[in-house]
SEDREN-301462 format. One record per atom (N, C-alpha, C): atom name; x, y, z. Coordinates in nm, 3 decimals. Layout:
<recs>
+-------+---------+---------+---------+
| atome |    east |   north |      up |
+-------+---------+---------+---------+
|    CA |       X |       Y |       Z |
...
+-------+---------+---------+---------+
</recs>
This chain:
<recs>
+-------+---------+---------+---------+
| atome |    east |   north |      up |
+-------+---------+---------+---------+
|     N |  10.373 | -12.230 |  -2.443 |
|    CA |  10.382 | -12.160 |  -2.569 |
|     C |  10.265 | -12.203 |  -2.658 |
|     N |  10.198 | -12.107 |  -2.717 |
|    CA |  10.082 | -12.132 |  -2.802 |
|     C |  10.127 | -12.190 |  -2.936 |
|     N |  10.041 | -12.272 |  -3.002 |
|    CA |  10.082 | -12.339 |  -3.126 |
|     C |  10.114 | -12.240 |  -3.237 |
|     N |  10.049 | -12.124 |  -3.236 |
|    CA |  10.076 | -12.027 |  -3.341 |
|     C |  10.205 | -11.949 |  -3.314 |
|     N |  10.261 | -11.962 |  -3.194 |
|    CA |  10.391 | -11.905 |  -3.165 |
|     C |  10.502 | -12.002 |  -3.201 |
|     N |  10.471 | -12.132 |  -3.201 |
|    CA |  10.571 | -12.234 |  -3.233 |
|     C |  10.598 | -12.235 |  -3.383 |
|     N |  10.494 | -12.247 |  -3.465 |
|    CA |  10.511 | -12.251 |  -3.610 |
|     C |  10.512 | -12.110 |  -3.665 |
|     N |  10.619 | -12.072 |  -3.733 |
|    CA |  10.628 | -11.938 |  -3.790 |
|     C |  10.573 | -11.934 |  -3.932 |
|     N |  10.627 | -12.020 |  -4.021 |
|    CA |  10.583 | -12.022 |  -4.161 |
|     C |  10.629 | -12.152 |  -4.225 |
|     N |  10.559 | -12.195 |  -4.330 |
|    CA |  10.609 | -12.311 |  -4.405 |
|     C |  10.725 | -12.269 |  -4.494 |
|     N |  10.819 | -12.359 |  -4.517 |
|    CA |  10.932 | -12.331 |  -4.604 |
|     C |  10.910 | -12.407 |  -4.734 |
|     N |  10.896 | -12.333 |  -4.844 |
|    CA |  10.867 | -12.394 |  -4.973 |
|     C |  10.985 | -12.366 |  -5.065 |
|     N |  11.070 | -12.466 |  -5.083 |
|    CA |  11.184 | -12.458 |  -5.173 |
|     C |  11.182 | -12.581 |  -5.263 |
|     N |  11.273 | -12.583 |  -5.359 |
|    CA |  11.281 | -12.696 |  -5.451 |
|     C |  11.318 | -12.824 |  -5.377 |
|     N |  11.412 | -12.815 |  -5.285 |
|    CA |  11.454 | -12.932 |  -5.208 |
|     C |  11.339 | -12.984 |  -5.121 |
|     N |  11.268 | -12.892 |  -5.057 |
|    CA |  11.158 | -12.933 |  -4.970 |
|     C |  11.041 | -12.988 |  -5.051 |
|     N |  11.025 | -12.944 |  -5.176 |
|    CA |  10.921 | -12.999 |  -5.262 |
|     C |  10.949 | -13.146 |  -5.294 |
|     N |  11.076 | -13.182 |  -5.305 |
|    CA |  11.111 | -13.323 |  -5.328 |
|     C |  11.083 | -13.407 |  -5.204 |
|     N |  11.095 | -13.348 |  -5.085 |
|    CA |  11.067 | -13.420 |  -4.962 |
|     C |  10.918 | -13.451 |  -4.945 |
|     N |  10.831 | -13.376 |  -5.014 |
|    CA |  10.687 | -13.400 |  -5.003 |
|     C |  10.652 | -13.542 |  -5.048 |
|     N |  10.727 | -13.595 |  -5.144 |
|    CA |  10.704 | -13.732 |  -5.189 |
|     C |  10.732 | -13.835 |  -5.081 |
|     N |  10.816 | -13.800 |  -4.984 |
|    CA |  10.848 | -13.889 |  -4.872 |
|     C |  10.762 | -13.856 |  -4.750 |
|     N |  10.658 | -13.773 |  -4.770 |
|    CA |  10.566 | -13.735 |  -4.663 |
|     C |  10.634 | -13.652 |  -4.554 |
|     N |  10.730 | -13.565 |  -4.596 |
|    CA |  10.800 | -13.478 |  -4.502 |
|     C |  10.770 | -13.332 |  -4.537 |
|     N |  10.743 | -13.252 |  -4.435 |
|    CA |  10.708 | -13.112 |  -4.451 |
|     C |  10.802 | -13.027 |  -4.366 |
|     N |  10.837 | -12.908 |  -4.417 |
|    CA |  10.936 | -12.824 |  -4.350 |
|     C |  10.872 | -12.692 |  -4.305 |
|     N |  10.903 | -12.652 |  -4.182 |
|    CA |  10.850 | -12.529 |  -4.125 |
|     C |  10.963 | -12.451 |  -4.057 |
|     N |  10.951 | -12.318 |  -4.058 |
|    CA |  11.035 | -12.236 |  -3.972 |
|     C |  10.963 | -12.233 |  -3.837 |
|     N |  11.038 | -12.256 |  -3.731 |
|    CA |  10.978 | -12.262 |  -3.598 |
|     C |  11.048 | -12.165 |  -3.504 |
|     N |  10.990 | -12.144 |  -3.388 |
|    CA |  11.046 | -12.055 |  -3.287 |
|     C |  11.179 | -12.110 |  -3.235 |
|     N |  11.269 | -12.021 |  -3.197 |
|    CA |  11.399 | -12.061 |  -3.142 |
|     C |  11.383 | -12.140 |  -3.012 |
|     N |  11.275 | -12.112 |  -2.938 |
|    CA |  11.254 | -12.175 |  -2.808 |
|     C |  11.179 | -12.307 |  -2.816 |
|     N |  11.128 | -12.342 |  -2.933 |
|    CA |  11.043 | -12.462 |  -2.947 |
|     C |  11.128 | -12.589 |  -2.943 |
|     N |  11.073 | -12.693 |  -2.880 |
|    CA |  11.139 | -12.822 |  -2.880 |
|     C |  11.055 | -12.922 |  -2.960 |
|     N |  11.104 | -13.046 |  -2.975 |
|    CA |  11.038 | -13.143 |  -3.062 |
|     C |  10.894 | -13.176 |  -3.020 |
|     N |  10.867 | -13.200 |  -2.891 |
|    CA |  10.728 | -13.229 |  -2.852 |
|     C |  10.633 | -13.113 |  -2.880 |
|     N |  10.679 | -12.989 |  -2.860 |
|    CA |  10.595 | -12.873 |  -2.888 |
|     C |  10.567 | -12.860 |  -3.037 |
|     N |  10.667 | -12.885 |  -3.121 |
|    CA |  10.649 | -12.878 |  -3.266 |
|     C |  10.551 | -12.985 |  -3.312 |
|     N |  10.567 | -13.106 |  -3.260 |
|    CA |  10.477 | -13.216 |  -3.296 |
|     C |  10.333 | -13.182 |  -3.259 |
|     N |  10.311 | -13.133 |  -3.139 |
|    CA |  10.177 | -13.097 |  -3.093 |
|     C |  10.118 | -12.984 |  -3.179 |
|     N |  10.201 | -12.885 |  -3.213 |
|    CA |  10.153 | -12.771 |  -3.292 |
|     C |  10.109 | -12.814 |  -3.431 |
|     N |  10.187 | -12.899 |  -3.496 |
|    CA |  10.151 | -12.946 |  -3.631 |
|     C |  10.026 | -13.032 |  -3.626 |
|     N |  10.017 | -13.120 |  -3.527 |
|    CA |   9.899 | -13.207 |  -3.515 |
|     C |   9.772 | -13.126 |  -3.491 |
|     N |   9.779 | -13.023 |  -3.407 |
|    CA |   9.661 | -12.942 |  -3.379 |
|     C |   9.625 | -12.850 |  -3.495 |
|     N |   9.725 | -12.788 |  -3.557 |
|    CA |   9.699 | -12.690 |  -3.662 |
|     C |   9.647 | -12.755 |  -3.790 |
|     N |   9.699 | -12.872 |  -3.826 |
|    CA |   9.663 | -12.934 |  -3.954 |
|     C |   9.584 | -13.063 |  -3.941 |
|     N |   9.557 | -13.106 |  -3.816 |
|    CA |   9.478 | -13.227 |  -3.788 |
|     C |   9.534 | -13.349 |  -3.861 |
|     N |   9.664 | -13.374 |  -3.838 |
|    CA |   9.734 | -13.489 |  -3.895 |
|     C |   9.808 | -13.561 |  -3.782 |
|     N |   9.862 | -13.678 |  -3.812 |
|    CA |   9.938 | -13.756 |  -3.713 |
|     C |  10.085 | -13.751 |  -3.751 |
|     N |  10.170 | -13.703 |  -3.660 |
|    CA |  10.313 | -13.686 |  -3.684 |
|     C |  10.388 | -13.807 |  -3.630 |
|     N |  10.479 | -13.862 |  -3.714 |
|    CA |  10.561 | -13.974 |  -3.669 |
|     C |  10.692 | -13.928 |  -3.608 |
|     N |  10.759 | -13.832 |  -3.673 |
|    CA |  10.887 | -13.785 |  -3.620 |
|     C |  10.909 | -13.639 |  -3.654 |
|     N |  10.998 | -13.577 |  -3.578 |
|    CA |  11.034 | -13.436 |  -3.597 |
|     C |  11.187 | -13.426 |  -3.593 |
|     N |  11.245 | -13.367 |  -3.697 |
|    CA |  11.389 | -13.339 |  -3.699 |
|     C |  11.406 | -13.188 |  -3.696 |
|     N |  11.497 | -13.140 |  -3.612 |
|    CA |  11.517 | -12.996 |  -3.592 |
|     C |  11.657 | -12.957 |  -3.637 |
|     N |  11.667 | -12.848 |  -3.713 |
|    CA |  11.794 | -12.798 |  -3.761 |
|     C |  11.806 | -12.651 |  -3.718 |
|     N |  11.917 | -12.615 |  -3.654 |
|    CA |  11.944 | -12.476 |  -3.619 |
|     C |  12.030 | -12.417 |  -3.729 |
|     N |  11.976 | -12.318 |  -3.800 |
|    CA |  12.046 | -12.255 |  -3.911 |
|     C |  12.118 | -12.130 |  -3.858 |
|     N |  12.252 | -12.125 |  -3.867 |
|    CA |  12.325 | -12.010 |  -3.814 |
|     C |  12.310 | -11.888 |  -3.904 |
|     N |  12.331 | -11.771 |  -3.848 |
|    CA |  12.330 | -11.648 |  -3.927 |
|     C |  12.452 | -11.643 |  -4.018 |
|     N |  12.440 | -11.572 |  -4.129 |
|    CA |  12.549 | -11.563 |  -4.225 |
|     C |  12.595 | -11.417 |  -4.239 |
|     N |  12.721 | -11.399 |  -4.274 |
|    CA |  12.776 | -11.267 |  -4.298 |
|     C |  12.727 | -11.217 |  -4.434 |
|     N |  12.673 | -11.096 |  -4.438 |
|    CA |  12.624 | -11.035 |  -4.562 |
|     C |  12.685 | -10.896 |  -4.576 |
|     N |  12.701 | -10.851 |  -4.701 |
|    CA |  12.755 | -10.718 |  -4.728 |
|     C |  12.659 | -10.640 |  -4.815 |
|     N |  12.652 | -10.511 |  -4.791 |
|    CA |  12.580 | -10.418 |  -4.876 |
|     C |  12.674 | -10.299 |  -4.894 |
|     N |  12.750 | -10.299 |  -5.003 |
|    CA |  12.853 | -10.198 |  -5.020 |
|     C |  12.965 | -10.222 |  -4.922 |
|     N |  13.000 | -10.119 |  -4.844 |
|    CA |  13.106 | -10.136 |  -4.745 |
|     C |  13.052 | -10.183 |  -4.610 |
|     N |  12.923 | -10.181 |  -4.594 |
|    CA |  12.862 | -10.221 |  -4.467 |
|     C |  12.856 | -10.374 |  -4.459 |
|     N |  12.891 | -10.427 |  -4.343 |
|    CA |  12.882 | -10.571 |  -4.320 |
|     C |  12.787 | -10.597 |  -4.204 |
|     N |  12.717 | -10.706 |  -4.214 |
|    CA |  12.625 | -10.742 |  -4.106 |
|     C |  12.597 | -10.890 |  -4.109 |
|     N |  12.519 | -10.933 |  -4.014 |
|    CA |  12.484 | -11.075 |  -4.004 |
|     C |  12.334 | -11.090 |  -4.021 |
|     N |  12.292 | -11.200 |  -4.088 |
|    CA |  12.151 | -11.235 |  -4.091 |
|     C |  12.119 | -11.304 |  -3.958 |
|     N |  11.993 | -11.308 |  -3.925 |
|    CA |  11.953 | -11.368 |  -3.798 |
|     C |  11.958 | -11.520 |  -3.804 |
|     N |  12.001 | -11.584 |  -3.697 |
|    CA |  11.992 | -11.730 |  -3.693 |
|     C |  11.846 | -11.770 |  -3.675 |
|     N |  11.809 | -11.890 |  -3.724 |
|    CA |  11.672 | -11.937 |  -3.713 |
|     C |  11.671 | -12.088 |  -3.702 |
|     N |  11.556 | -12.143 |  -3.673 |
|    CA |  11.541 | -12.287 |  -3.653 |
|     C |  11.436 | -12.340 |  -3.748 |
|     N |  11.464 | -12.454 |  -3.810 |
|    CA |  11.364 | -12.517 |  -3.895 |
|     C |  11.340 | -12.659 |  -3.850 |
|     N |  11.221 | -12.709 |  -3.881 |
|    CA |  11.182 | -12.844 |  -3.842 |
|     C |  11.130 | -12.919 |  -3.964 |
|     N |  11.178 | -13.042 |  -3.980 |
|    CA |  11.128 | -13.130 |  -4.085 |
|     C |  11.038 | -13.232 |  -4.015 |
|     N |  10.909 | -13.229 |  -4.050 |
|    CA |  10.809 | -13.311 |  -3.984 |
|     C |  10.767 | -13.424 |  -4.076 |
|     N |  10.773 | -13.549 |  -4.027 |
|    CA |  10.731 | -13.666 |  -4.104 |
|     C |  10.592 | -13.708 |  -4.057 |
|     N |  10.501 | -13.725 |  -4.152 |
|    CA |  10.364 | -13.766 |  -4.121 |
|     C |  10.346 | -13.915 |  -4.143 |
|     N |  10.238 | -13.970 |  -4.086 |
|    CA |  10.205 | -14.109 |  -4.109 |
|     C |  10.169 | -14.130 |  -4.255 |
|     N |  10.192 | -14.251 |  -4.309 |
|    CA |  10.157 | -14.277 |  -4.450 |
|     C |  10.008 | -14.251 |  -4.476 |
|     N |   9.980 | -14.189 |  -4.590 |
|    CA |   9.841 | -14.160 |  -4.627 |
|     C |   9.792 | -14.024 |  -4.583 |
|     N |   9.865 | -13.956 |  -4.496 |
|    CA |   9.821 | -13.824 |  -4.451 |
|     C |   9.900 | -13.717 |  -4.523 |
|     N |   9.837 | -13.599 |  -4.538 |
|    CA |   9.905 | -13.488 |  -4.605 |
|     C |   9.851 | -13.356 |  -4.552 |
|     N |   9.929 | -13.251 |  -4.575 |
|    CA |   9.890 | -13.116 |  -4.536 |
|     C |   9.849 | -13.042 |  -4.662 |
|     N |   9.726 | -12.994 |  -4.664 |
|    CA |   9.669 | -12.930 |  -4.784 |
|     C |   9.741 | -12.801 |  -4.821 |
|     N |   9.804 | -12.734 |  -4.724 |
|    CA |   9.873 | -12.609 |  -4.748 |
|     C |   9.984 | -12.624 |  -4.853 |
|     N |  10.049 | -12.740 |  -4.856 |
|    CA |  10.162 | -12.763 |  -4.945 |
|     C |  10.121 | -12.818 |  -5.081 |
|     N |   9.995 | -12.852 |  -5.101 |
|    CA |   9.951 | -12.911 |  -5.227 |
|     C |   9.955 | -12.808 |  -5.339 |
|     N |   9.998 | -12.851 |  -5.458 |
|    CA |  10.001 | -12.762 |  -5.574 |
|     C |  10.126 | -12.675 |  -5.579 |
|     N |  10.225 | -12.706 |  -5.498 |
|    CA |  10.347 | -12.625 |  -5.497 |
|     C |  10.448 | -12.686 |  -5.592 |
+-------+---------+---------+---------+
</recs>
């Protein structure tokens, strides 16, 4: 799997902004990606050193629009911890 298929998009929320102080960054990743693939993709894409990767599978939720009911798609997110002193420029200024 190519690195640009592993990382889908960065997740920028208020909670994830607080994690930046602890040198942790959050990404939406492919459903098929595992921890070593995520680590390699982040290291190659942003030229940083990754210490650990935590993966969370987010289930789909029931949503309504009028009388119609449906489910949102399930997705996977990864919280990546970098070595002290390193940072990803993409998240700066958020």
